[in-house]
C-alpha positions in Angstrom: -63.8 11.9 -16.3 -62.5 8.8 -14.5 -62.4 7.0 -17.8 -60.4 9.8 -19.4 -57.9 9.8 -16.6 -57.5 6.1 -16.8 -57.0 6.4 -20.6 -54.4 9.1 -20.2 -52.5 7.2 -17.5 -52.5 4.0 -19.6 -51.4 5.9 -22.7 -48.5 7.8 -21.2 -47.3 4.9 -19.1 -47.3 2.7 -22.2 -45.3 5.4 -24.1 -42.8 5.5 -21.3 -42.4 1.8 -21.4 -41.9 1.9 -25.1 -39.2 4.6 -24.8 -37.4 2.6 -22.1 -37.3 -0.5 -24.2 -36.2 1.2 -27.4 -33.3 3.1 -25.8 -30.1 2.3 -27.7 -27.2 0.9 -25.7 -24.1 3.0 -25.7 -20.7 1.5 -26.6 -17.5 2.6 -25.0 -13.9 2.0 -26.1 -11.1 2.8 -23.7 -7.6 3.0 -25.1 -4.4 3.2 -23.0 -1.9 1.5 -20.8 -1.6 0.5 -17.1 -3.8 3.4 -15.9 -6.7 2.3 -18.2 -6.4 -1.4 -17.4 -6.2 -0.6 -13.7 -2.9 -2.2 -12.7 -3.0 -3.5 -9.1 -6.7 -2.7 -8.5 -9.8 -5.0 -8.9 -11.6 -4.8 -12.2 -14.6 -3.0 -10.7 -12.2 -0.2 -9.6 -10.8 0.5 -13.1 -11.7 4.0 -14.2 -13.5 2.9 -17.4 -15.6 0.4 -15.3 -16.4 3.0 -12.6 -17.3 5.5 -15.3 -19.7 3.0 -16.9 -21.3 2.4 -13.6 -21.8 6.1 -12.9 -23.4 6.6 -16.4 -25.7 3.7 -15.8 -26.8 5.3 -12.5 -27.8 8.3 -14.5 -30.0 6.3 -16.7 -27.6 5.9 -19.6 -27.5 2.3 -20.9 -23.7 1.9 -21.4 -22.4 -1.5 -22.4 -19.4 -3.0 -20.6 -16.3 -1.0 -21.8 -14.1 -2.5 -24.4 -10.6 -2.0 -23.0 -7.5 -2.1 -25.2 -4.7 -1.4 -22.7 -1.7 -3.2 -21.2 0.7 -2.2 -18.5 3.9 -0.7 -19.9 2.6 0.2 -23.3 4.0 3.2 -25.1 2.2 5.0 -28.0 3.7 2.7 -30.7 2.8 -0.3 -28.6 -0.8 0.8 -28.2 -1.1 1.3 -31.9 0.1 -2.3 -32.4 -2.2 -3.5 -29.7 -5.2 -1.9 -31.3 -4.3 -3.7 -34.6 -3.8 -7.0 -32.8 -7.1 -6.7 -31.0 -8.9 -6.3 -34.3 -10.9 -3.3 -33.3 -13.3 -2.4 -36.0 -16.4 -0.3 -36.5 -17.5 2.7 -34.4 -18.2 3.4 -30.8 -20.4 5.9 -29.1 -17.7 6.9 -26.6 -13.9 6.7 -26.8 -11.3 7.6 -24.2 -7.5 7.8 -24.7 -4.8 7.9 -22.0 -1.2 7.2 -23.2 2.3 8.5 -22.8 3.6 7.8 -19.4 5.8 5.0 -20.6 7.2 7.1 -23.3 8.3 9.6 -20.6 9.5 6.8 -18.3 11.7 5.3 -21.1 13.2 8.7 -21.8 11.7 9.3 -25.1 11.3 12.9 -26.2 8.1 14.9 -26.5 9.1 15.5 -30.2 8.8 11.7 -30.7 5.5 11.5 -28.8 3.7 14.2 -30.7 3.3 12.4 -34.1 2.6 9.1 -32.5 0.0 10.5 -30.1 -1.5 12.5 -33.0 -1.9 9.3 -35.0 -3.6 7.5 -32.1 -6.0 10.4 -31.5 -6.9 10.4 -35.2 -7.6 6.7 -34.8 -9.7 7.3 -31.7 -11.7 9.9 -33.7 -12.3 7.3 -36.5 -13.5 4.8 -33.9 -15.9 7.5 -32.7 -17.4 7.9 -36.1 -15.4 11.2 -36.6 -17.5 12.8 -33.8 -15.0 14.9 -31.7 -17.4 15.4 -28.9 -17.5 11.6 -28.3 -13.8 11.4 -27.6 -12.0 12.4 -24.4 -8.3 12.5 -23.8 -7.1 12.1 -20.2 -3.9 13.7 -19.0 -0.9 11.7 -18.0 -0.7 11.1 -14.2 2.4 12.1 -12.3 4.1 8.9 -11.0 6.9 11.0 -9.6 5.0 11.6 -6.4 4.6 7.9 -5.6 6.8 5.7 -3.3 8.1 4.0 -6.4 9.9 7.2 -7.4 11.8 7.4 -4.2 15.4 8.5 -4.9 14.5 9.8 -8.4 14.4 13.4 -9.5 10.7 14.1 -8.8 10.8 17.7 -10.0 12.3 16.6 -13.3 9.6 13.9 -13.7 6.9 16.4 -13.0 8.4 18.9 -15.6 8.6 16.2 -18.3 5.0 15.0 -17.6 3.9 18.6 -17.8 5.6 19.0 -21.2 3.9 15.8 -22.5 0.6 17.0 -21.2 1.0 20.4 -22.8 1.7 18.7 -26.2 -1.3 16.3 -25.8 -3.7 19.1 -24.8 -2.7 21.2 -27.8 -3.2 18.3 -30.1 -6.6 17.5 -28.6 -7.6 21.1 -28.9 -6.6 21.2 -32.6 -9.0 18.3 -33.2 -11.8 19.8 -31.0 -11.5 16.9 -28.6 -12.2 17.3 -24.9 -9.2 17.2 -22.5 -9.7 16.0 -19.0 -6.9 16.9 -16.5 -6.6 14.3 -13.8 -2.9 14.9 -13.2 -3.6 17.3 -10.3 -5.5 14.5 -8.6 -2.5 12.1 -8.7 -0.2 14.7 -7.3 -2.3 14.8 -4.1 -0.8 11.4 -3.3 2.0 13.3 -1.6 -0.4 14.1 1.3 -2.7 11.1 0.9 -1.1 7.6 0.6 -4.6 6.0 0.1 -4.6 7.4 -3.4 -1.8 5.0 -4.4 -2.4 1.3 -5.0 -0.6 -1.5 -3.2 2.3 -1.6 -5.7 3.3 1.9 -4.6 3.1 3.2 -8.2 -0.4 3.1 -9.7 -3.5 5.0 -8.5 -5.9 3.3 -6.1 -9.6 2.7 -6.8 -10.2 5.8 -4.6 -8.3 8.0 -7.0 -9.8 6.4 -10.1 -13.2 7.2 -8.6 -12.4 10.9 -8.9 -11.4 10.5 -12.5 -14.5 8.5 -13.2 -16.7 11.1 -11.6 -15.3 13.9 -13.8 -15.2 11.7 -16.9 -18.8 10.6 -16.5 -19.9 14.2 -16.4 -18.1 15.0 -19.6 -19.4 11.9 -21.4 -22.9 12.5 -20.2 -22.8 15.9 -21.7 -21.4 14.5 -25.0 -24.4 12.1 -25.3 -26.9 15.0 -25.1 
């Protein structure tokens, strides 16, 4: 009996080790602007990096995220940036967050719709045409930050809501998950610690909340 028990223990433990060593790593592409690159926060506090860390803590072997994002980018500039970065092949996970600079520069939602649609189609292609592996994050409301002092905050919120409504509808039409993080950013009215030192961008504390929600969505997508 003892011999049988030792055999079973050795057999199953060996199998577990084989499974652990043969797990495929998960690739992650994050597309966006200042919110994705984490303007004014340390690299470990960027939401793609925090998301990766959370997924790893759940036993998912995610590679360091490939981030294609620059502060100030609009939809057309992100498209050019993707081309310049030479992104090719497919990724297991793709996130897209873009549009705040379109709104900031006074561009219309009607202009945003076709450009955002093209970017989301591109994100889908990067994900191997697997809609469940793509997540769109909503545009944050920068109108609540100290940077917006003296501006029409209500108008900013209304415009961002219009952008987000358009983005959410496009994501739904492509069966892509939509993650609303805008409500988190609006809490900065009561909690200054949610804003980074520049008085405009989210802090690592706020990004942590995005990452927590995003990691749950991505974990589900991988199962």
